N, C-alpha and C positions, 0 to 999 in steps of 0.2 A: 520600420517606417516611423517617422515622427508623428506624434499625436497632435492633430490640429483641432482647433475649436470647431464645433459643428457649424455647418453652413445652413442657415435657416431658410431653405427654399420654400416659398409659399407661406411662411409664418408671418402673419400680419398683426400679431399682438405683441406690442413692445415689452410688456411684462414677461411674457413667455420666453422671448429671446434672452432677456437679461437673466431671468431665474434659471434657465437651463445652460447658462454660460456659452451661448451661441455667439458666433462672430457678428459684431455690430459695427457698422460704419456710422460714426457719431454725427447725427443731424440735430442734436439738441440746441445748437446755436440758433435754430429757428425760433425757439421759445423766447430767447432774449430779444431778437429782432421784432417779434410780434408784440412783446410788451413795450418795447421802445417806440414802436409805431403808433400805439394808442388808437389804432383804427377800430371802428365799431364792428363792421362786417367785412370779412376778407375772403375773396374768391381766388383760389389758385388753380390755374388751368395748365395741365401737363399731359403728355401722352400716357396711355395705359401702361401699367407695370413699371412706373417710375417712382414708386414709393409713396404715393398719396395716402393710401390706406394705413400704412405703417406710421406715417407722420400724424395722422389723425389719432391713432391709438396712443402715440407718444404724448400728444397734447392732453388727451383724456387722463392718462396715468399721471401726468405732471400736475394738472390743475384740480382734479376731482378730489373732493373731501370724502374719504372712505373710513370705515372702521379700522382697516389695516393701513398702517403708515407705509406709503410707497416712496418716501424720500430716498431710501437706500438704492432704488433703481437707478438713480442718477449720480451715484457716487463715482467720482473720477471722470465724469463726462463734462463736456464743455459748459453746460448750463450751471453745473455746480462750481466750476472754476470761475464763472462770471461773478460769483459773490452773493452775499446775503440779500442784496437789493433785489435779486431775481428769485432766489430760493425761498424768500418769504411768501411767495405766491403759491408755493407747492402745497397741494392738498387743502386749498382754502375755498374752493368754489363748488357749488352743485353744477354738474355737467350733464347735458342732454347730448347723447351721441347716436346718430342715426345714419345708416347706409341705405341708399336707394338702389344698390346694385341688383337686388333680387327682383326689382320691378321690370326686368328684361323678360317680358312675357308676350305671348302671341296676340292677346286682345286686351281691351281696356279693363274688362271685368276681372281678369286674372291679375293684371298689373295692380289695380286698386286693391285687390285682395291681399297681395303681398305687402303693399304699403300699410294696410291695416294691421297685418301680422307684426310688421316691424314696430309700429307704434305701440301695439299691445305689449311686446317684449320689453320695450323701453319703460313703459309704465310699471310693469312687473318688477323691473330692475330697481325702481324707486319706490316700491310699495311701503317701505318703512316710514315714508313721510306721513302716512295715514295715522301714525301714532301721535302726530302733533295735533294739539287742540286748536291750532291757528288756521287749519284748512276749513274754508267756508263750506256749508252743506252742499251747495250747488256743485262745487268742484269735487267734493268727496263723492257725490253721486255719479258724476261723469267718470271719475277715476274708476269707480266700481264697474260701471257699464263697459268701459274699454277693457279692463282686465278680464272681465267675464265674457267678452265677445257679444254683448247685447246692445252696444251703442248704435245709433243711427249713423248712416254714412256721412251726413253733414258734420257730425261731431268730430270726425277725424281731421277735417280741414283745419280746425282751430285747436287740435289736440296738443301740439307742441307749445302753443301759447298757454293752454290750460295747465300743462305740466310745469311750465315756468312759474305760473302763479302759485302752484302748490309748493314748489321747491323754495321759492322766495319766502312764502308765508312760514314754512317750517324752519328755515335756516337764517332768514333775514340777510341773505347774501344774494346779489344778482347772479344770473345764470349764464354759463358759457354754453353755446349751442354749436355742435360740430355735425356737419352734414357731408357725408362722403358720397362720391359718384352721383352728384345731383343731376347730371344731364343724361344718365343712362336711360331713364324712362322716356326722355324726349327723343333720343336717337332711335330707340326701339320703336316708339310709336310712329315716328316718321316713316320708317321702312315697312311698318305693319298696317298703316292706314287709320290710326286713331289719334292723330297728332293734336287736333284742336281740343279734344277732350282732355288730353294729358297736359297741354299748356294751361288750360283753365285750372286744373287741379293744382299743379305745381305753383302757379302764380298765387293762388289763394292761400296755400300753405305757407309760402315764404312771406307774403304780406303780413299774415297774422303773427308769424314767429319772429320776423326780423325787422319789420317796419313799424308796427304799432305795439311793440312789446316794451313796456317801461322797465321790465325786470331783466333786460338783456345786458350782461356785462360786455361781451363781444361774441361774434360768431365767426366760424371758419367753414368755408365750403370748398370742396374740390370737385374737379371734373376735367373733361378734355377740352370743352369749348366754353366761351363766355356766353353766347346766345342771349345777349341782353335785349336785342330788338324784339324778342318774343314778349316783352313787357312782363317777364317773370319777375324782374326787379323794379317794377313800376314804382316811382317815387322814392326809391331807396337811395337817397342822396348821401348816405353814409357808407356806401359800398366802395371798397378798394379792390381793384382787379389787378392780379399779377399774372401776366401771360409769359410765354417763352421769350417775348421780345423785351421784357423788363429786366433790369439789372438787379433790383432788390429781390432777395430770397432765391436768387438763381442757383446757388450751390446746394440747396437743401432737397432737391428732387433729382435723383440720379447720382452718379458718382463722378467726381472731378478726376482729372488725370493724376493729381497728387494722391488721391485716395486709391485709385486703381494700382498705382505703383506700390503703394503700401500693402495692398491686398496681395499683389504678386510676390512681394518680399515675405510677408507673413506666411504664405503657403508654399514658399520656396519654388516658385515657378517664374522667376524673373526672365528666363529665356523665352517665355510665352507672351511677354508683354507686347511685342510688335504685332503678333497675331491677334491679340485681343483688341489692339488699337485699330487694325485694319477692318475687323469684323464688327466691333461694337461701339467704337467712338463715332464722332461725326456730328453730334448734336451741339447746338449752340443756344444756351439760355442766357439772354442778355449778352454779355461778352464772356461768359464762362463756358469753357469747353466741357461737355458732359458725355459720359459713357452710359450705355443702357445697363441699369443695375441688375435687372432680371437675368439678362444674358451673361453678364460678367460672372455672377454667382453660379449659374448653371455650368458655365465653361470651367470655372475653377474647380467645382465639384468633380467634373469629369477629368480634369487635368491631374488631380492628385490621386486618382485611382487608375487612370489609363496612361501608359507611357507614351503612346503615340496618339494623343487625343486629336480629333478632327473637329474643327469649328462647325457649329450647326446654327441654323436660324431659330434659336430658342424663342425669341420674342415673337416672331412672325407666326410661330406654330401655336401661340396661345389665343388666337382669334381667327375668325373666318375671313378676315380681311375683305369684307363685303364691298367696301368702297372702292378698292382697287379693281375688284372684279367688275363692278359697275363701270368704272372708268374705261376699262379695256373693252368690255362687251358692248356698251352703249355709246362710247365715244365716237364723235364724228371724225372726219379725215384730219382736221386741224388738231384735235385732241390727240389722235393717234400719232401724228407727227411730233407733237410736243413730248409725248411719252417716249417715243423713239429717240429723240434728242437727249432726254435725261438718261435713258438706258445706255447711251453711248458716251456718257461722261460729260455731256454739255450742260450748261446752266440754262435756267428759264427765269426771266424777269417779269414779275406780275405785281399788281397792286395788292396790298394786304388789307383785308377787312377783318378787324379783330372782333367786331360784333356781328359776325355772320349768324345766320339762322339756319335751321334745318330746312326751312321752306325754300331758301334760295341756294341750297347746295345742288345746283344743276351741273351735271357732269360736263356739259359743254359751255360753261361760262367761267369767268375769272374767279368766281367764288370758290370753285372746287380746289384751287391751288392754295388758298388760305386754309381751307379745311385740312388738306394734306400736310401743310406746314405745322399746324397746331396739334395734329394727331401723330406726328413723328415720322411721317412718310417722306418729308422733305426737310432740308436744312437751309437756313439763310447763310449766305457767305458775305453778303453786303446789303445795306439798306440805305435808301436816300429818299428825300422828299421832292415830289413834283406837284406843285399846286397844293391842294388839300389832301393829297393821298400819299401814303408811304408805300414805296416800291421795294420789293425784296428780290435779290438775285438768289435763286435757289438751286440746289443739287440734291441728288439722292444721298443720304447721310453716309452709308457704309455698305459693305458687302452683304450684311445680313438683310437689310431692307431691300437691297437690289434683288435678292432671291424672291421676295414677295412679288415684285413686278414681273420677274422672269417666269415664275410659276403660273401667274395668272395669264400671261401672254401665251405660254405653251398650252395651257388649258383651253384658252379661247381659240387658238389655232387648231387644236385637235377637234374641238366642237365644230368649227367652221368646215374643216376637211370632211368630217362625217356627214354634215348636213348639206353640203354643196356637191353637185355632180362634178366629177373629174374625168368622166368618160372621154370627153373630147381630147383632153390633154394626153391621157394614157393611149388612146387610139392613135393619135398623131405620132407618139413616140414609137409604138410597136410597128407602125406602118412606114416608118422612116420619113415622115413628112416633117422635115427639119424646120422649115419656116413656121409652120403652124405650131409646132412644139415650142419653138423659141418665143413666139408671140404669146401663147397661153401661159407659159412659164413667167413671162414678164408681167402679165396681168395679175397673177397670184402674188408676185413680189410687190406690186403696187399696193395691194390690199392687206399686206402683212406688216405687223409691227416688228421691225428688225432690231436686234441687239447684237453687238459685235465684240463680246468679251473674247471670243475666239472665232474669227470670221469663217475659217474652214469648217469648224464644227457646226457653226450656225447654219451655213448653206447646206452642209451635208444632212443635218436634221430636217431642214426645210424640204429638200428634194425627196428624201426618203419618206417623209410624212405624206407627200403628195402621191407617191407611187405604191404605197402599201394598200392591201385590202381588195385587190381585184381578183375575181374568180379565175382560177386556173393558173395563177402566176405566183411565184415566190419572189420576195425581195430579200437579198442577202447584203448585209453591210459589213465592211471590213475596216471601218474607221477605228473601231475600238482596238482591234488586234494589232494593227500596225505591222502586218506581216508581208507587206509588199504586194498585196493583192489589190484589185481595183476598188474604188470607193463604193460603188453600188453595182450589183448584178440583179437583173430582172429575168427570171427563168420560167419558161413555159413548163408547167409541172408534169404533164402526162406524156405528151407526144414528143417532147424534146425537139420541136421544130425551130423554136426561136429562143435566142439568148441575147440580152442587151447588156452591154458594158457601158457604165457611165463613170467617167473620171472628171473630178471637180477641181477647178483652179480659181484662185481669187486674184483679181487685178487691182492694183492701187489706183490706176487711172483708167478712164473709159477708153482711151485710145489703145490700151494694151489688151483689150478683150480678145481681139482676133489672134494675137500672138499667143495668148494663154490657151485658147482653144487648140491651136497647133501643138503647143507644149503638152497638153493633155493627151492628144491623139498619139503624139510621139512616145509618150510614156507607156501607153497601151501597147504600142508596137514593140518598143525596146524590151519591155518586160514580158512580152508574149502572153498577155493575159488570156488570149483566146485559146491557147494550147490545150488547157484542161477541158475547156468547153467542147472542143473538137473531139477530144478523147471520150467525152461523155455523149458523143454522137448528136450534138446540136447541129441542125442542118443549116441554119442561117444565124449569123452573128452581126448585130448592129453595134458599132463602136462610136460612142458619143464623147466628144470633148465639150464640157460645159464650163463656161467662165462667167463669174459674177463680179460686179463692181457696184457696191451699194444697192440701188434699186434697178440696176440694169443687168442684162444677161445676154450672152451670145452662145449659140450652139452650132457645132459642126459635126458631121457624120461621115463615117466610113463603113462600108458594108462588106462582109466577107461571107461567101456562100460556098 
């Protein structure tokens, strides 16, 4: 087997990737564009697992002045090829790098505690500045308090600014500030109930570090959402925001199709490209087609070790997907209808609010669709202006993301089935009350979010889910075996008095429901499904032909005694 470069799954340190000779998709052109833009504060919003943290690490390794020369890390990469104009910036600046990812905590106290720990670690990382005689006594004292954990809480609010002052005093160079996952504490606090406190904290920290900081060379922040209406960026008129709708910087987060084709070539899995495209393509940043980088690398790792690799929802398994769960569980009828349309391959056109806030992410308002777009659960296929609003026509990006919706729908349906009495439906079925059985089945259809990747399998799962769990009865399904047996059997367990055969058919048009019921009953008769049941001494056999068409159903019954 050919020796391939190691695939750096979960490695977010640029230096570690290069030093270990791991496979790296070159995103250093971002450095060139960043320098050319000359923007003071830059916010990049992208879905999770799209390379934000690795890019922050790349920027730190490029710009930060360290005892060790890191220029070699960029040998042969695009930024080195861009020339001395850009490489002269390598290793020339003090850099403050902070991740707020660890602030995903259950309450404000714990979240603030992890923020203080992150600040403390960054101060320790720069402890050598204390050897400079240029640090004023007041800042030296604050530095000592933070590194020893004795500082007052208010001290941490202006700590980034204080560290900037110290670094500038020591090196006489303005500071680059990198903040990763800036909106994680906002999202967490929204769902955990301490949102207002967290907004106040983040606003104060950013104002001190990015707005009133004379020693700032430039800043880069990353997150999933812009959330500017929170006044987190109050008065920050030097802020440049780059969302997934912008063309600039679009190729630096995630993999382009050209890059994925090169990956497939480098790992000799060109025959898997179409499968990778179906499962992990489908994102659009500006006008650039983008693949999910996390899932591509996970799939490639599996493909080079497994001959018959099966695509998996790698990205969707890295998070709880709480927002989709909320959408399905707490969505109203209109919201459920819109999810259903998306699941069945249709598009949804909604206004796009780029400056949404966590406060206005209501499951049953238009804001939720903007949230899903910016967090990677939807993809724009076209955009247009109506009055003052931009509208986007959106679809589910790919099969991988489709599995997230499907899993949440199935989970919601199972919970609904367990929590809602189905006694009347089951009783109607075993008593041969065909009209009531049909009516109650239709009621359940109306309240269910349907998806039709395989209509027969969907309706089969739907009906079997409603009929399982009743005392004294077994439900047997033969959909999986494909052995010519009936779709569903409901068998009285002990006395063998009653057996129910259910054969399912799907009609393309409502007018065909009646004929499909007849077809189902004829199949039961032709294949003599009841023969084995009679052999097992079941005294009464109910034979149901059940036909579905979207949200409609029809049921017919024949009885054999």
